[in-house]
N, C-alpha and C positions, 0 to 999 in steps of 0.2 A: 601304406592304407589307410594312416590317419591323415596323410596330407591328401588324399584322394576325397575323404568324407568332407574336410574343410572347403575344399576346391567345389565339391558340389553344393554345399551349404552356402557358398557365397554367390554361384551362380542362381541359385533357389531365390536367394534374396534380391538380385538383381532384377530377375524376371517379375517377380512378384511388385516390386516396386514400379516399375514400367509400365504394367498392366495396371495398377491402382492409379497412377497419374492419368492414364489415359481414360478411365472409367470418369474421372472429373471433369473432364474437357465437355463443351456444350456440342452438339451434333451440327454440324455444318450442313445447310441447305443451298446447294449449288443453284444459280439461275443461269439463265440464257442471255449472253451479251454480245451484240453486233456491232461490227467494226465502223466507225464514225471517221473515215478517212478525211473528209473535208471540214468536220469540225462544225457542222451544221445542226447538231443535236439531233440528227435522224440516222438509223444506221442501216448497214446495208445486210439484207436478209441471206446473201449467198456466203458471208463469212461471219463466223460465229465461234463463241468459245464458251464452253462452262466454267463457272468460278462461284466461289461464296461472296466475295466482294467485286465491285466494278472496277474493271481493269482501266487503266489509262487508255483513252482513246477508244473507249467501248461504250455504246448505251444499251438502253433495254428497248429502245423503239426499233422497228426493222421495216420501216417504210420509204427509206430512201431509195429512189429509183436511179440516182446518178450520184454516186459518193465519190466524183472527181471534184467535185467543186465547181464543175463547168455550168451547170445550169440550175443547181439546188438554190442557189442565193443569186438575184439578180441584183446588183449594186444599185445601177440608176442613176439617174440625175433628180436632185430635190425639187420638187414642185413649187415653182414661185408662189402659186396661188396659197399656198401653205402659210406662208408670212402675212397673209390678211388678216389672219386667226389673232397676231400680236397688237397687243394693246398700244394704240399709237400715241397713247399719250405719255409712256414711258419708253417705249422701243422703237428704236430708228433701224432699219434695215437697208443697206446699201449694196448694190452689184458692181464689183468691178472686174471684168472677165470672167475668169475660171474661179472667182472667190465672192465668198458673201459675208459681209460683216454685220453683226448684230450689236447694238449697244443700246444699254437700258439705265435708267436712274434708279429702278428698283422699287418704284412705287406701286404697289398693286391697285387695281380698280374694283377691289371688292372690299366689304367689311372685316372688320378685325378687332380685337379688343386689344390689339397690340397699338393701335392708333392712338395718338394723343386725344386725351377725353374731349377737346374741343373742335377736332377734326370732324367732319360731316360724314366720314365712314366709320367713326368710332361707334362699337356696339358694345353690349354688356358680355361676358363669355357666355355662348351659347353650349358649346359642350367642354370647353378647358374648365379644370379645377384652378380657380384664382389664386388659390395658395401655392399652386405647382407653376403657375406661369413665370416665364424667364424675365427677369429685370431688364426694362427699356423700351423704347417706342419705336415704332416704324420712321425712319427718315431716309433722306434721299441718300443713293448710292451711285456706284460707278461700276459699270460692267461691259467690258467688251470682248467679244469672241468672233474670230475669223476663221471660216472654214471654207471646204472646197464645195463647188457646185455639185460635184460629183464625188463623194465620200467613196473611199474604198473599205473593203474588209481586210484587215492586217493578216499578216501570215501567223501570228500568234495573237491572243487576247491580251489585253494589260488591265490592272486593278485601277480603280477610282482611287482618290485621296481624298484628304480633308479640305473642306473648302469647296465653293463651288465647282459643279462637274455639269451644269447646263445652264439654261435659262428658259424660263416657263413663258408661256403667251402671254402672262400678266406682265412680266418683267422682272420677277422675282427670282432669284436663284436657286438651283436645284441642288440640293444636298443627297449623298448616299445614306446608309443607315448607321453611320459612324457618329458619336455626339463627342468629338475631341479625340484625344489621345486616350481616352481611360476605358473606350470602347464601345459596342452597338448602343443604339438608343434604349434606352429602359423603358420598362411599362411605368414608372414615376415621373420621368421626363416626358414620355409622351402623352400623359395626362395634362401637362399645360399646354400642348398645341392646340391651336384653335381650329374651328371647323375646316379651315384651308391645308390642313397637314403643316402647319407652321409654328415657329415661334423665334423667339430673338437669340442671338449670338453676338460673339464678339465683333463680328463683321456686318451684323445687322440682320434683317427679318430673312427668313429662307425656308424653303419647302422640304419636309422628308417624306411625307406619307401622301396619300391619295385624298382627296377631299372626301367629308362626310356629307350623307344624305341628310341635309336640313334645309328649312325653308329659305334661311339667310343665303344658301348656297346658289347662285345662279349663273356664273360663268367658269366653274371649274369642273374638271372631269371627274364623275364618280359613277362607276360600274355602267360605262359606256365608252363611244368610238372616239372622243373628243381629242383634239390633238392637246398634247400638254406643254409641249416645247420642243427643245432641241438640245442633244449632248455636246458636248466638247469635241466629239471626234465627228462632227456635222452630220449624223443621223438624228432624224425626228424620232421623236417618241409620243405614243398616242396610248387611250387610256386602256382598261381591261380588254374591252372587247373590239372585234376587228369590222370595217367597214365593209370587206368584201364577201363576208359570212354572217354578217349579223350576229355574231356569237363570240364566245372566247376561243382564241385561236388554238390549235391543238398541234401546231407543228413549230413553236417557238424554239430557237436553239438555247444554249445554255446563256446567253445574254440576254435573253427575252426578245429577240427579234426574227425576223421572217422577210420574206419577200411576198408582196402581194398588192394589187391597187389600192387605194384608199378614196376616201371623198375628195381627196385633192389630185387625184392624178388616174388618168383609165390603164396607164402601163405600170406595170408592176416594178416595186424598188423596194429596197432594204429599209427596214425601219423597226424601232423597238414597241415594244407594249408595256404597261406594268403588267406585271405578272401576276396571274391570279391566285396567289397564296398568301393566306393571311399570316401575319407578324403579330407575336403575343396575343393571338386569338382573337383579334378586332380590328387592325389596320393593315392596310397595303401599301408597302414601300415603293417608291416610285421607282427607284433604280438602286440593287443591292448587289449587282453582279459586276461583272468585267465587261469593259470595253470590247466591241466587235472590232472598232477602227482604232486608227491611232489619234488619240487625243490631243486637242489642240489648247494652248493656255488661254484660261479666262483671266483678263488683265482688269 
């Protein structure tokens, strides 16, 4: 009898502990997730599941009418007219069969406090905090990128790395959201950016952010549909708005891309946009996601 009482006491304690632990857990609110088989950021309304957290391969969107990848994304051919937007004083574009080569000396055609004070494009800081500006002045560099005239969407996305990930229409290299091996651009570092969203680094002057809306900005994209440049996988990147809809696109995939017409082509083709999401409450990163295509080396 004594053993039975002890056994019952142990069971009671175990049950009490189990239910007590359960009371401490937060309630789970399930959401509906839709399969995104082709990885375009749009989900199939006919295939869904319920889960508290987003499962791999599923998205909250349910507007994909073709989740096979056959027509959701049209890769297309890069329109030649887009290269008319590039700064000819800094950038040379050449075509050789099915390849395009972009060469740049990295000297922008806009003002900046990062120019030498005796340069005609030098201005005092407009938005940058002078004490936070990076040391160094804009000097000539050398960047070469060769891409396909018809870049293809890769079977899997790939992450960007440190250094240049693209070349802007001004000739200046585009960087991601990382500020060296220490991590993402901080608010302190960003406070030293000029209105063009750029600063100096070990490899020279480069962009991280969208330009700001100031009087000095006359050539760079700000909350518009302007062409920003080309990334190393060969896909063009435009501003936050889409020429096809004259508004912020709502069908961007996880890389900030979609297929549509642009001011450079009446035929739909895949391209990126600056994603319309604020970073540290006041900036828009140029590209802080994964490449949709296969990146080429920028030399």
